[in-house]
C-alpha angles and dihedrals in degrees: 000000000000097000121011098194130088113237090220107043101009093233117153091211099106131155117208111225102175142354116225122199110229089216088062092048090050091047092051093049091048092050093048103035101022092234134113110230096171090120089071093064128076100172132062093228139034120208122217109211143175122216111229091206105051099009094235113159111217146160124240129237095032110240115180131188127251136219091274092057095047092048088054090052090056088078085084110081093210095054096083097021118169092212108068120158091217088066090058092045090053092045093052093047093051091046090054094042099050138004093191127103109273138195115228132197117191117197114210090011103172105204092338100260092155089070089072089061092058130082117271089242093057119097119228136194126174134199114216138148102197109108090206092053092046091052093048090049091050090054088056094045093250116147115229130169124202095227139120116247089234091061095037092053092059090062098037111042118166091003110125137059091208133025117185141175124186119200092341110102094068089060101050126094098209099058097165097043090047093056094041091053092048089054092047093060092048120098115236105277091023125140126247115199120194122180119187139156109281122244088196089069110092090232084083087087093055108132120228094006099158090188090067100049137059137328087025102040121021100172134035128204136212124186087257092058091048089052089051091053088067090055095044095052100033094247130147110242107224102175147335115213132181128208121242124279116256120216091240089054091060090052094045092050091048097056092040090055093042093059090053088067085073105028135032115261111264135173094215126022121149095172121131090239091057092047092052093047092048092051091047091049092051092049093049094047093047095043094050094032092237114184128180105248101177098066113107103170131070127231096262128058126196120201123196121202135176125217108232121243112256 
């Protein structure tokens, strides 16, 4: 195994689920995005593992994307959408939890859209490196700083009522230091909000989903892992909420599950057999309007934690 330690809890008790060839990952990205990201990889394989201690699913070695890759992903309108259900979930939770004026720090804020979901009396600061996002935020009088949370936390301990990150944690290499730093900047009794793609959604078995593998995603989270985060960092788990299920999600889950009647579930499989089975599965599901009816959880999960009083 390339790296025996979990990036979340540092346990060396890891189970290898699958070995991915980096040449296949590179090929898939080039086919989908039209770009060669081979320069991001230093190893010939990437291992997909599950931690037996905290149940984090992760890839080893850690290979993260760069500015070039994320700019390429912006060709998809939905990638930096202003209307994300997790924003509304967070807004409703905070409204129920406190009616007082709050100070909010968003880590990996994009252009700071979440500020529009807060009360006018609430204060908001975002951390973001994208020059385009910082400029757009500035035009809307949103304050962003191009700084890592690890560095920011040293200067601002116990400073915010709420720290949040939406669809960020699954991208970062230093999982543990990221969470520790978010907790550091929280006031005692403050709320930590983490939104990530859900591993309890059946789309987790989607084959060749480049958006859920390196260098885009480097970790994956089930509800159980999110529960374990509270134990690992001495937080109080307040709630775990999932977004709603979209109609296309029911179809996608159906044909993903259907193909696994013929082939073993895999994260990455560019074989001709897999391609033929996937096409056949899609045709059958569309023709007979097959939808997955058992799924009860959406594709995004939002966890709410409270920093304990000292």
